[in-house]
N, C-alpha and C positions, 0 to 999 in steps of 0.2 A: 397205378399200382394198388393191389388189394390191401386193405387195412390190416389184415392178419397174416400176410404172406410169410410162410415158413414157420409159423407158430405151431407148437404141438399142444393139442387140447384134448381133455377128457370131458365128455358130457354124459351125465347119467339120465336115465329115463328118456332115452333118445328115440324110442320107437314111435312116439305119438306126442300130440299136444305141444306144450312149450319146449320140451326137450328136442323134439323133432325139428321145430322151427329154429331153435338155437343152433343145433348141429348143422342144419342146412345152410343157414345164413353164414355161419363161420367158415364152412367149406367153400362157399361161394366167394368169401372174402380172402381165400388163399390159405386158410388154416388146414393143418393135417389133424383130422378129428378121429379120436377113438370114441365110437358111439356105443354106450353101454345100456343094455336093457335085458329083460328076460325073454322077450318074444323074438326069437331068432328070425322067423319068417318075415316079420316086418322090417327088421334091420337089414336083411339081405335085399328086400325089395327097394329100400331107400338107397342102399349101396349101389344098386344097379341104376337107379334114377339119377344119382349124382356122379356117375362115372366120368362125366366130361367137365366137371367144375374145376376151377383152378387148384383147389386143395385136394387132399386125399381124404376119403371117408372109409374107415375100417370098422367093421362090426366087432363087438365084444359082448358075448352073452354071459350074464351074471346077475346075481341077486344082491342088491346093494345093502340089504339088511345084514349081510355077512361081512365080517372083517376081512376075510380072505379075498373077497371080490374087490373091495375098496383098495386093498394094497396091490393086488395083482393087476388091476386095470391100469394103474399108474406105471408099474414096472413094464407092462406091455407097451405103453406109449413110448417109454424110453427105448425099449428094444426096437420098436417099429420105426421110430423117427429120430433116434439118437439124442433126444432131449425131451423135456417136459416144461411147458410154460404156463398153462392155464387150466384151472379146474372149475367146472360148472356142476354144482350139486343141485340137480333139478328134480330127481325122482321123488315122488311123494304120494301119499294116499290120504283119503278123508276118513273121518270117523262116522258114527251113526247119529250124531247130534246129542248124544247122552250127556246130561249133567253128571256131576260127580256121584250123586246118589244112585244112579243107575249104571255107572261105569263098571265094566267087568275087567278083571285082570287081563284077560285075553285081548280085549280091545286096546287097553292102555299099552300093553307090551308090544303089540303089533305096530301101533302108531309110533311109539318111541323108537322101535327098531328101525323102521323104514325112514321116518322123517328126521330123526335126531341122531341116533347111534351111527347110522350109515354115513351121513355127512361128516360127523365128528371123526370117524375112522379115516375117511378120505382126506380131510383137512390135516390130520396128524401125519399121514404119509406124505402129503404134498409139501408141507412146510419143511419136513426133513430132507426131501429130495431137492427142493429149492435151495436150502441152505448148503447142502453138500456140493451142489453144482455151481453155487454162486448166482443162481438165476433170480432176477427180480420178478418173481412169479405173481400171478393174480388169481384170486379165488372169488367166485360169485356164488352165493347161496340163494336159492329160490325159497324165500320165506313165505309170508302171506300177510294180508291185512289182519288175519286172525291172530298173528303174533303179537299184536298190541291192542286190537279191538276185540276184547275177549268175549263179546256177545255176538260174534259172527259165526260160531260153529260150536261143536261139542267140547267138553272139557279136555279130552285127550288130544284133539287136534290143536287147540289153541296153546296147550302146554308144550306140545312138540315144536310148534313154530316159534313160540317165545324163546325156547331154548336155542333154536337156530340163530335168532337175532342176537342173543347173548354170546353165543360162540363166535359170531361174526365180529362184533365189536371188540371182544376180548382178544381175538386173534389179530385184528388190525393193530391193537395197542402192543401186544407182546412182540410182534415181528416187524414193527416199523423200522427198527435199526437194521434189519436185514433187507429192507426195501421190498418186502412182501406185502402186497395189498390184499385186503379182504373186505368185500362189500356184499350187501344183500339187496335183493329185489323183493318187494312186498306186493304181489299182484292182488287186485280186487277180483271181481267176477270175470273170469276168462273162459271163453268157449273151448273146452277141452273134454277129454273122456274121463276126467277124474270122478265125475258123478257115478261112473260105473263101479267104482270101488266102494260105494255106499250101499249097504244092504240093511234091511230091517230098520228103517229110520225111526228113531225115538220120537213119538208124536209130541210129547211134552217139550222136549228140547227143541224140536223144530218149530213148535208154536212160539216158544220164547224168543227166537231170533227173528221173527217175522217183521218186527218194527224196523230193524236195521236193514233187512233185505228190501223192504219197500222204499228205502232211501237210495238204493242203487240206481244211478243215473243211466248207465248203459253197460252192456257186456262187451269186454274187450276181446281181441284176437291174440292168438299165440305169437304172431309176428310183432305185436307191441312189446312183448316181453323179450323177444329175441333182439330187437333193436336196442332196448335198454341194456341188455347184457353186452352187446357189441360195444356200446359206449364205455361201459365200466371196465372192460378189459383192454380197451384201445389206449393209444398214447395220449389221446385227448383227456383221459381221466387219470393221468399219472400222479396227480396230487389229491386223488380221491381215495380215501380208505376209511373204513369204519362207518360208512354211510348205509342207510337203509332207504332205498329209492322206492317210493310209492308209485305204482303204475296201476291206477285204479279209476281213472276218469273223474277224480275228485271225490270219490265215495268216502275216503277216509277223513276228508275235511268236514264232513257233515256232523 
């Protein structure tokens, strides 16, 4: 039997990279997945690709920096599948490696909107839906090694991911009596398209993080993150909440 048979799941940033890998694995494991992203053509192509897997894969086009999207995607999951069990906050973008002295309001606001505000809105909606239905729901937030190793990216990125980690642990504590679990994954270097969101890289900022980048042992694959997410939402992790799971090949231990 598939490990997520019959579970209703929302995955953001599902058109590529880690989100695509998570949505694909979950559907293969029997979950009914609402795959959220802005690029409809990619979602539809993946929907076709996964038409014969045990679970259902349904596209939902939206911008997760908007409150309306984060609320509507969960309502859509309930409407489509009759319930809602799991939220994966994966969508995210990188900054331009700027230190605070070069950081623009535009960059900061964009990073916080996508990386922090969006996940917060989705978590707020999720816990209230879980509580209302009595569901022992699970939330997994894709944070980053940058959320606690603050020399691994620019100021806005590390601030946004540190906030995600704080939201994760606080939510785990607040909703433990409701048996709602909330964990985070902190990836290291993973081979995805996130680099395409980086434009006009700040040379000073990029130069300052080189010492840490040189310590990176290897670059991981999106499937490494998907497998970690599957564990965290599965019954095997029923007693795991408030954890931040490093999936970085040992980079964070250096």
